[in-house]
N, C-alpha and C positions, 0 to 999 in steps of 0.2 A: 281582324287582327291573330297574329297566331301567336300561342302563350310562350310564355318564355321557358327557358332552363336557366341551367348553372349562369350566375352572373347578368344573369338579361339577356344573354345571347339568343336567337331565335332559335328553336328546333330545326334539326337538318344542316344546322353548319356547325363542324365540331371547332373548340376552342383548343389551342395544343395541347393543353392542361387535360384533355378529357379522353376517356376512352369510349367506343362504341361496344356494343355485347361481345361482337366477335371476337375482339382481343383481349388478351391474357396474358400476364404478367408469370413466367417460370422461374420459380429462383433454384429449382432443385433443392438439392438436401445440402444444409449449411457442413463443411469439413471438421472433422472432428481433429482435435491436436494430436501428434505425435507424441508430445511430450507434455506434461506436466508437471508442475512443482512438489517436490517432496515438503507435506505439510511441518515434519519437522525440523529440516535443514536449509530448506527452498532450491537442492539442485534438482536441476534438471531430471527427471527420468521419464524413461520410456513407458506409455501408458500401459504397456503386457507385461511391465517388469518389477511394476510398483510394490507387490509382494518379494520380493526376491532383494529389492534395496536397503543397505545398511548405509546407516549417516554415521559420520565421522564425527568425534569429538569437537573437533577442532571446529567443524564447520559449523555443528549445530550449535555452538557459542557463538563463533561471528555473525550468523545467522541472528540469534537472539538478542546480540547487541545491536545488530542493525533494528529490530523491529523494536527497539527501547529506545533508539538515539534521540526521540524528541523528550523523554521522559528524562533522560541521562544530562540534557542538556539544561533541562530547565535543575535539576537539582545539583549541577554544577553551579550555574547563577545564585544560587540561593544558598548553597555551601560558601561560595567567596564572598555573598554579602554578610553572611555569618560573621567570618572570620576576618572581615574589615571594621565590626562593632565592636564596641569596648568589652562586651563580653567574648567576643570571639577570640579577640587579640589577648584577652585574659587567660582562658582554655589555652591557645596556643603558649601562652608563657609558662602556665604550670603545667603543660604535658612535658616541656624540654626541661622544666626544672625536676620534674618526678623522673624525665627519662635520666638525666645527669647525676642525681642522685643514686639511682639504681647501680650504674656503672661504678661507681666511685666505694 
């Protein structure tokens, strides 16, 4: 009786998922990206020009808001909830009252 190999198949018979010693897989090198995102503003910058890149303030602000979108959504929900509460409605009324008194 022959000894069993991978998943009990007899040695000498190859399963489709097995490889013989003479076979090899060559992946080559992993291609490197030509562009990388700027850490400050998120713009795609050629890898060789990262040191020369200058972020625009508008792009930096938009990127920061994009990063904080989940936190902003939570804050908006919490502030809306507060303003619907009795304390929040009083705060709105009082702020409006103070604003009108200062105008007069």
